[in-house]
N, C-alpha and C positions, 0 to 999 in steps of 0.2 A: 312629483315625489319630493318635492319639496325641499330644494339644493342638492340633491341626489338624483342627478338624470339617470335614466334608465339606461341599461345598454345598448339599444338602437340609436339612443343621439350621442354615440361618442365615436363613428367609425369616422370621423373626420383629425384625427385629434391634429393640435395647433404644429408647429415646428419649434425644435430645438433652441432653447435660449442656453443661458452661464455657459459661453463661451464654449461651443457647440457641443457642447457635451449630450453624450446620451442617457438614458436613464433607464436602463436596461436592468429584467427581472430575472435569475439566472434556473427558476422555475418552467418545469417543465412539465408534460403527462406523465399520470403514474405508469410506471412499468419502463420507464428504461429506454424508448424506444428509437430505432437507428435511425428515425429520418431524415437528422439531420438540422430539422428547421426549431429554430431558435426566435420565440418572440419577443416582440417592445414590452417593455412591464408598462400594462396599460390602467396606472393607478397615478399616472399622472397628466396634470397640464401641459407638463412640459414632456410629454412621452414622445416619444415619434413607433411605430410599430412597422418589426425589420423581419424576413421572413427569409428564411435561407431554405434552397433548395436539396444545396447541398452543404457539406459542411467546408468547404475548398473555397478563396477566395475571395476572400475579403482583408481588408484594412485592418478588421479586427482580430483577425485568428490570429492566437495564440502560437504564436510559432517560434522554436527557442531560440533565436536571435533577437537583437536588443532592438534593431530597427520597426519589427512588429510586434513588439512586445502587450501577450496578451490587457488589453485594459478592462474588461467588461466580463471577465469568468463566465461566461455563457458556454466556451469550450475548453475544451483541454485535452492536452497532447497525454493521451492513451496506451502506457508502450511505447508502440511510435508511428499513431495513429491521430490522429486530430478526430473527436470524435463528443458529441453534445453531453453535457453534466446537465446533472441538474441535484433537489435535496435530499437528504431524506429527512422525516417526520417524528418523530420520537414522544411526542405530546398525545396523550392521550382523549381521543376526541368521545365526551362526557357530553352525547344527544339521550335522546328516551330511546331510542335502542339500546343503545351501551346499558343502561341505568336496569331496563327492562333486563338483559340479558344476564346483568353482574344479580340483579334482586333474585331470578329464577334460575343461578345457577348450583345446582345439586353439588355434594361433599366427596360423590362419587368421581363428575368431573374436576374438579381439585385435585383431585387424587391422583387422576390420568394428566394435569395437563402438569405434576409437579413430576411425578412416575418417566413419562415420557421426556421431558427434562433432559433427567438426568442417564434414559436411554438414550439419548441422542449427543450427549457427550461423553459419553464411552464408545460410542461408535464413528466419532467425531476422531477421538483418542485411536483405538484401534487402525483405522481407516487410515491414517496418517499413521501412523508407524510401520502399518505394512509398505507405504508407499515410500517413507523416506531405505527402509529394506533396502526396496527393490530400486531406489535409488543405487546405492549403494554398490547390491551386485551386481549390474546391469555395468557400472561406471569401471570397476572396480576388473569387473572379464573383456569387457572392449580395449580399454587401456590394455591391461594385461598382452592380449594377444598383440596390440600396437608393435606396442615396446618389445614382443617376445622376436617376433617378426623380424622388427630393425636388426635386435642384437646376433638374431640366427646368422643374419646378412654382412654383417661385420665380423660379426667372427671367422668367416672364411672368404673378409676384408675389400667383400663387394661395396667399398664403401659409397661411391654413386648410388646404385642401387638401390644401398639400403635408405639415403635418405630421400630416393623417389616412392619408397615404399610407405616410407614415415610420414613423407612430405600430403604423397596422394591421399594416402587413410584418413589423414587429420582433414584435407580436401574437401574429401564427399560426405564424412562426418557433417560440418561447419555449412557445406552451403543445406544439406539435408536438412541440417536444423532450423538453416534461415529461412528455405521456403515453406516448412511447415508453419514459422511462425507471422512472414510476411503477406501468405496467404490464404491459410486457415484459423491464425489467432493471431492479432498482430495486438493487443494490448499484452500478453502473451511476453513482449521483450521487456531484457533489463530484468531487473531485480523482483519488485512488484511491490518492495515493504514502501517507498511513498505513494502506492496505492492503496492498500490497503490499510495505512494508517490517515491517509482524506477520509477513506471510506467512515472510519468508522470516529474519525472526526465529523460526520454527518454528510456529505458529499458521493452521492453514484454517478456514474457514467456507464455506457453501454458496454456490456461485453468486461467489466471487470473482472468478475467472477463467476464467468458465463463457463457449462462444461467443455465446452471447444476452449477455453484458455485451460483450465485445469488438463485437458488433454496436450497442449502441448507446453505447458508448462513443465511437465514431468519426461515431455520423450525428447523436446527440446535443450531441457537443460541435460541431460542423459547424457541424449549425441557434442551439447559445446562441450560438457565436460571431459567427454573422452578424446576430446578434438584439438585434447591438447592446449585451447585456450587457459589465461592468466583470469579464471572468473571460476565462482564458487557455484554448489546450488544449497550451498544454505539460507542466500536470500531466495533464490525462489520456492524453501519447503516451505520460506515464508506464506508465500502469496499460494500457493499449494494450499498448507494446512484451511487461510479462510475460500478459498474453494471449495474444498469438501464441506467444511459449515453449512454455504452458504446452499447448495446442493439436498443436504437432509432439511435444511431448516426452510425448504421453499413450499411446503405443505403438499409436498407431492407432486405428481405430472395427472393430467389426465391425456394426455397424448400419447406413456407408455403404459397405462392404465395400475401407477404406483397411487392412487390416491385412497386414503384413510383418512377416515372421519378422524383421527385426535388430531392426527397433523394444520388440521384449518386452527388451532391454538396459536399456533407460529406465525400465521398469517398475519405483520405489523414488523414494522421497525427494530423495534425495543427486543424485541425476543431473536431476530435474526443475529443483531449487534452484537450482544452477549456469545452467541451463538458463533461468529465470527472470529471473534476476540480469542475466545479458547481453541480455535482452530491457529491462528496464528502463535498463539504461546504453544500448543502441539507441535506445528513446522520447524520451531526453534529448537523443540525435545526431540522432536527426527533429525535434526538434522547435526545439529552440534551432541546427540544423545548426555543432553543437557537439562535434567525434570524443574529443576529450581530455575537456573537457569530462563527458561521459559517463561516462565511464568512471571517473571522479573522482567522480561523484558516485552509482555505485555502491558503491563503496570508503568514502565519507563518511559517503552518508544513508540508503543501502537496503540493505547487505548486513549480516548478523549474522559471516558464518564467511568469511574473506576467504584466496587458498593464490597461490599464483605463475602456477602452472594458469590457473585462474581468471582471473586479469588478462591472461595472453596472446589466451584464449579472446574477455573484452569486447574488448577492443584492435581484435581481427579482425572482431567485430560492427561496433563505430561505426566499420570502415573502410570494410568494405562499405556502411552505413549512405551516408556522406560521397558514395562513389563513386557509387552511384547517384541521389542528390539533385541531382551537379551533372550527369550524365548526362542528368534529367530535364530539369534547369532549363535546358541547354543547348539542351534540344527546347522549350524555349517564348519562349526568345530571337528564334527569329522568330516570334513574334505567334499560333501556332497555339496556344494557350490561356486566347481569351478575352479578360479582365480581370486577370489575373494578373500583369502587369507584366514588368519586367525586373529582378526582383529575385537576388541569389547566395547564394553561402553568406556571404559577408560580410555580415548580413543590417541593420548599422549602420553605414557604413564612417567613421571618427574617424582615420583613417592621415595625412589631411591636417594635421591639425593637427600640429606639433611641440612638446610641451607645455618650458616648461625653466620649472620651479618656485624658490620662493626660501623665506627661514624666514616670511615673511607667508602662504604657499601654504598651508606644512606647518600654523601658527595654524588656518587655514582648513577645510582637512582637519578638525584634532582636533575643531574644531567641526561639521563636519559627520557624525561618525563621533559624537557625543554626542547629534546630533537624530538623526538613525538610531534609535540605543538608546531612545532615549524613547517615542521613535513604532512604536519594532517591539512591545516592551514593550506599549502599551496595548495598538494592535494587537489582541497576542495577548488581553489581556486582553475585550477588547469584543468579538472575536468566539467564545470560549468564553460567556460570556452571549446572544450573539444564538444559537448552536447551541443552549445550552438553552431557549430560550423558542422558537423552530423545532420542537422536534420535538416541543412540542405541538401542533401543528401538526398536521407525517406523522404523527403516530404516531395521526389519523383517518383516514387511507385517501388513496389516488392519486388521486379532487375534491380533498379542501384541498388536495393539494400543488401539483395543477396551478394550482388559484385562486391561490395564494400565489406563483408561478411567474406568473402574467398580472399578480399588481398590481406585482410586484418590476419586470416591463416596461413597462408603463404609468408606474412612475414614474422609470425609466430614459430612457424617451424622453421624456416631461416636460422631463429634466434637461437632457436631449442636443439639445431643440430647443430650450427657453425662456432656457438661462441664454446662450447665445451674443447673446441680442437685447437683455439686458442691457451686451454689450460695447462701450465707442464704435467707430468704424472711425477705421481706420486707413490714412491713405495709402501709397501702395507705395511701399517704396526705388526709388530710382532706380539704385541700383548690385546690384538682387536680382539671384541667379545662376538662376533662374527663371521662368517666367510670372507677371507679377502684376495682376490679382488669378487666381489658378488656373480652369482653364476645363475640366468633366472630373471623373473623380471622387476623387483624391488629388492633396497639394501640400500647400506651404506657406505660402500665401498664398490662404483659402477668401472665397470671396467673400458668400455668404452674404444679410444683405439689403441691404448697401451700396451706393452710389452705383461709375459706372466710373470705374477706375485707385486703389479702396480695398478691403480686405480686414478683415476680422471675426477678430481674433487666436483669439478664445474657441472659434469655429466650426471654425479650421482644427484646434484640439484635438480638441473631441466629435464634430462630421462627420466624422471619418476611421475607419478601420478601428484597432483598437488598436496595431496596427505600425509606422501609419502615426503614429499620434501620435506616441508613442515616438520613431522617426525625424525627426518635428519638434521633440522635446524636444534628440533630440542633437548636431541642427545645429547647426556651427560657424558661427561667423564672421556670426550674426543675433543680437549682445547689443539689439538694442534692436526685436525682433519683435517679442516680447509685452511687453503692460504687465505691472506689478507687480500692478494689481488682478487681468487677465486670469490670472494663476499664483493667486495666491491661490485665484479662485474654483474655477477647476479641480482645486487641489487639494484645499480641501474634497472636492467632489463626488466627486471617486475614491475616497477613500480610503471616508466613508460608504458610496457608493456598493457599492464593493468588499466591504465590510465585512457590507452588509445582503443582499450578492447569494451568498454564497458556500454558504449555509446551501439555496440553493434546489435541488429536484427535478431538477437537470442537472447533464451534467459541465462541471468547472469549475474553473480552474487556478486557481490565487495566483500565480504568477509574475508572469504581465502587470499586476496590479490594483495589484501590491509595487512592479514596476519605475516605471511611470507615474507613484502614486505619488512615490517618491524621485527619480525624473526632474525632477519637478517644484519638490521645495522646492528640489532639487539648482541648478537653477535660479534658482532666488529667491539662496538665498544667495550663487551667485554674481554675481546682479545686485547685490547691496548690496555687497558686496565690493569689484566694480570697481575703487572707484578706489584700492584696495590692494593690486588682484590683478592678474598677467597672464595667467592661464588664463584659457580662453577660458568662458560658461557653458556652452556645449555640455559643455565637457569636468565640470566641475560639476554636470550631467544626470548624467553615470557616472556622476561620485563617490554622487551622492545615490541613483542604483538602489543601486548596491555598497552602503551604508550601512544602506537600507532592509532589500535584502535579507539580510544579516548582522545584523539587528534581530528579523526575525521568527521567518527561517526558519533561523540558525545555521550556518548552514554557512559554510566560509572556503576552504577549498581549492580545492574546484565552482566556487564562484559565482565569485572571481576567474577562475579559467582559462576558465567559461562567459562571461563580461561580455567577456573579452579578444578571444576567440577571437566573439564578435558581432561587436565593434567592429573588429576588429584595429591594436588600438591598443598594442602590445606599452609603447612610454613610458610607459604610467600603472599600471605592473605595481610598482612602488615603492608610489604614495598608494594605489591600491586595497589592496594585501593593505595599510594601514595601516587603513586607512576599514573594514574588515572589520572585523578585530580590535577596533580600539576600539567599533563598536555591539556585537558580538557580545557583548562584555565587559560593556557596560553594562546590556545588554540581559537576562543570565542575573544580573544580581543582583533582577531584575522574578518572570520566571516562566520557562516553559521553551518550549524551539521550539517554531513554532506543528503541525508535524506531528507531535509527538509528544504534545503537548495534544489534541489529536482522536484519536491512538491512545487515552488514557486517556480521555475519553469516549463511545468507542465500547464501552470497556468489554473490549477488546484483553486478553487477559494478556502482552504485551510483557515481555518478562525482560532487562534492562542489563549489560551488561559487567562490573558493580563487585557487589558484594550490598552492600545498604545498612547500616551500623553498628549497626540494634537486631536482628540477624540473629548478630550476633557476640556473643549472650548467650543462644541458643539453641544446641540440638543439633540432631540426625537424632531422634534419638525421638523430641522435645518433639512434635515435629508430626504424627505418625504413631504408630498406635496397632492394637493385635490384636484379636480372632481374624481372621486374615485367610481366606479362598477361595483355597485350594490346591488344587492336584489330585496324586492319585499319580501318578507314572512310567508305571505300568497301572493304568488309569483307568475305572470304569466310563461307559459314557455315556449311560445313564440321567444322572447326576450332572453331565455335561458343560452335557447338553440342561437342566437345569436351573437353575443357574449361570447359563447364558447368556439365559435369557431374564430371570430376575429382577435383572440389572447390565449394565449395560453398559460394565461394563469392557472394555478394549484387551489388556491385558495379566493372566498367574495366574501366581503362585510353580508349580514343581512338586520336589517334594519324592517323593526316597525312602524308605521307611521299611522294618523288619524286616517280613519273610523277607527281601526285596532287598536291603536294607544289610545293615552290622551293627549302626548307631545309625542314626538321622533326618538322612538331607542333604538340602542343596539340591540339585538339579540344575540348575536354569536357571529361565527364562523362557518361556512362549508365550501366544503372539500370540491375540484371540480370530480375527482374519481365516485362521491357516492354520489352527484348532479345524473351522472351518466346514468348510473345501477339505477337511481328514482324514475328519469324518464326512458328505459328500458321497460322497466314495469310497469307505463303507462300508466299513472294510481294520478288519474287527473280530477280535474272537474271543469262541469261548467259555468259554476257562477265561483267569484273574487269571494271567497268566506274565508276563513279564519274552523279548522278542526278541531278534531278532538285527538287528531294521529291516531286512533286508533286502527284505522282500515291500513294504514301503512305498516304498523305494528303489523296487525294480521297477516300481512301479504309479506313481510320480510322478515330476516333474521339479524342477528348483528355481525351475523359471516357473510351475510350474504353485501354486504360493505363490508369486509377485509382486505387487506392491496396482497390483490396473485402476484405471484411469481414473476421477471423479468419478460416484459414487451407479452406481459400474456393480459393488457386492463382491455378493458371497454376503451375505445374513442369515437367520438364527435362525428364522425365518417361512417359506424358500425350502425348510428341510427335512422330511421328511416321514418317521419312521422310526415302523416296528412295535412295537408294547410288546415282543416278543421280540428285537428292536434294541436296543433302551433295555436290557436285563436283560444284552448281552452288556459283553465291554471291548477298549478299546484302548487300544494303547503310543504315549505319547507322545513317548517318547526323540529320535524321528527329528526333529521336528517342533520338540523345543526348543533355546532357543538357550543353550547350555550357556557360557559368560562376558558374562553379564551387565552391566554397572558398578555395582558393589557398594562400600556405604561403612557404616564403624558405626556402630554408633547412637550414639557417643558424640563424633562427626564434628562442629564448628561449622557451626550452618548455613548460614552466610556461606559459608562453604569447599567445601559441598556447593551450595550458590546456582552460585556463580562452576565447578564443577566439570559443571554440568548443563547450564548455557550454554553452556559452553566443547565441549562435546561433543557437540551438539546432543541432548538424549536427550532419550524421550516417559516411561520406567520409569530410576526409579534406586530399586538394593533396598537396606535396612538391614539391615544384620544382627546380632545381637546380638556382645557384648565379650566376653561371662563364657558358657563352654561351661556342657553341661547344659539349655539349652536348648531352645527349639522354634527352625531352622535363621536363621527368616527373620522380621523386625519385624515391617514393613509394607512398604510402597510411594512413594519421596518422587514426585509426578507435578508439572509447571509451578505444579499450582494451588496447592498446600503451599507454594510459594514467594511466594504473592504478597499484600502488605499487605493488602488483605480479612481474606483467611483468615485469618493470624498475630496480628494486632490482635484478630478474632473469638474465638479462643482467649483470646489473652493481652491483655485491652483495657486492663490498665493496663498494659504494654507502653509506652516513650515509645519514639517512633520517630528520634528521636537520638542515642538511647545506645543 
């Protein structure tokens, strides 16, 4: 084939060179299958095929430890398990079938597509709002009953029995959450935001958005928060919203007879990406009751691709969430929801405090921003180390994941119940706005072990749900409610418990621990600076929470709007903006944001919007090399089957050669999934002749080649071809993408990386600069732009130049 050996000639690739580096591809078969087999990239003369029968046990497995960090980007830690990953493809495959479908599409079908798209985002908003309300309802009731039981026992002075009841309830809830997470859906562990962020960047991994993950995310989050862990349900709600969007955008389910002809329009990565972006925004809106904040979160943190049409749809989705939440909360105001309380869309109302700030206050805000940046950078550094240590335990299997969760649960219960005994009893203030001491589940003034007329400040923070603890810290007009010693003890405990809790096998978010810790040191600063500042300590708590959020998550606009929607306090906008900018700037000098760090630790091949400086010293041709596996425009069936069996590539170049063309000519790129559909249809010929493609166009439609839902695609093992059929030929022209994106081999690798990321590609073809050579040099995939791969090829290359 004139310089392009047939697939059959490649089954013995030469050994690797270049300092023993391996050239792997992150592409696997469509459908994200869970077989755990990752194939070597079969495009290079320096490649080495590698087949893993299971996900574990290799020196290139990406464990969260420095000794065996991921260097291949083929497998990643999703949730708490190692699993294979693959790349998503947002490119439109412009082949003959697509063009025929586009020409024949009627106005009615276009109208159906538009209506269905809006109907789906409406459903996403409604379902996410309902799930968010259900989460709150369940947590308030389960945690409320637990706290009421403990309080009743303490009123009878049965303190040890109260601790056993409190710790026992926490342990049962925590163990149940860890068990369903470890055995049913390990991908549900953690917040899920790094996985959603990676998916929207073009990385798919098995079960990230599966129905089982959705189930465990909802119920595991409820159980984990109710168990008293220092974690939040806000991060998991983002993942939950994305799972709901993915479920609706799968194109229906044949298994459960839920297929609908209209849903076929969404069987592609582009539309699913848009729906999942809407789902992540809806998750934030449902968690914080902050619809505008949800849109900005999706724009600033989650999505890698954005356009004005998507802005409209996300805004519509979050508006639906807000309407659903308001309706359900109004229903609960009548007391029909048990211990749900009288909450509204404004979770921590500070609007009654009208701040007037002076130059001294601005100096205090700058100090808060610096503290938040330092504490945030330290938090991310320590969390990195703890997650690496936890991976040693988690990799040993589900029983050890559950055991670790039980240990953290016992420690948390001991701190929550034991530390308040160290706090002094404080007489109730005469002008208290609410009952003191608090009788019942929640309130600012917890009695705990104190005599009548007194309250325990530390118990008011520890012996509450996390939301109520934040409400107590944010409360205005309570300058003397909490002793300095109480705030210092609570800050230290929450900071440490937040660190050790995040890595366990339970759906857990970081927002609440960060807000709690930040509000605590904000109140400490406000109390210390009381003589020179006129701001209320409750407002300092809000600014402290903002500074710690900026220092850990490095988000500015979305966090600012979320906090303002949470507190209904627009007057604080300038100060919140200032403290966020300062804390983010300070923390950026230490390390990356927490979600960016976790993406790297999990081994997810995330592509940044900008190229690294060292890429400007390389060209596209430096990281790809031939010979390739290419197919002729009319190829022998046996050759195709052989290539599909021995490689795991998702794309193959198609080259026409004499006598079909005057000289070797690149026709385009054909996808593995399309080849399997074509072979399954047995549209074969006995002679090697180019056809008009009419036979294929009559037999197949564009939707026959649409991407199926997760794990449902055809596999090479599904084909059962006879020897006679293997000797026949098939015309690949009708299914070949004739306009793939290409770059010349001398293009800067930095420019190629920006192009690859901006267009959301899975394959970028590299063509020669000079004539007289084969028409394609190689294929760039996501893996070729990863630091580990490039520095494996060129170990002496400086990362900074």
